[in-house]
N, C-alpha and C positions, 0 to 999 in steps of 0.2 A: 466390539470395541467402542468405549465410550468416548464421545467427542467432547472435550473440554473447551472453554472459552478461548484459551491460548491456542489450542490446536486449530480451532476454527479460524482465528485470525492468521495463523501461520499458513493454512491452506489457501485462504483468500490472497495472501501476500504472494505465495508461490505462483498461483494462477495469474495474478497481476504481472509478476516478473516475466512469465511465459509470453503474455500478450505484448509487453513491452518489447521483448526480443523479436517477435514476429513483425510487429509493425515498424521497427526501426530499420528493417532491411530494405525499405523502398525509397523512392525519390519523390514521393508525393508530398506536397507542403502541409497537408492536414495531419500527417502522422505525428509530429511532435505535439501538435495541439491535442490530438486524441490521447497521446501518452500522458500529457498534463491532466487531462480530464480523468483518466483512470487512476492516477496517483492521487489527485485531489479528492476524488470520490471515496477512495480507500481511506484516507485520513479523516474525512468528514464522517464516514461510517464508524471509525474507531472512536471518534470524539463523542459519539452519542452515549458511550459508556464512560462515566466520570472516573472510575477507577483506572480504566485503560488509558484515558486521557492523561491522568497524572503520571502513569507509567511511561507513556511515549514522550511526554515533556522531560522527565527525568533522564530517560535514555538519550534523548536528542542533545540536551544541554551537557551531559557528561561526555558524549562522544563527538562533540562538535569539531574538535580539532581535525 
């Protein structure tokens, strides 16, 4: 199976969502901050690719409602 760029970003996103679900289950104050760091690092990683950055901006502004 060939791993395309889109499939790679999707798999990272699904792994990130699974971590967010796991770490939202506790009462520790650092969990929301840890979740913010995970989501922020994912978007910063996506922004290193200029074509994907344009795709994310278009997708975000069209679905902002």
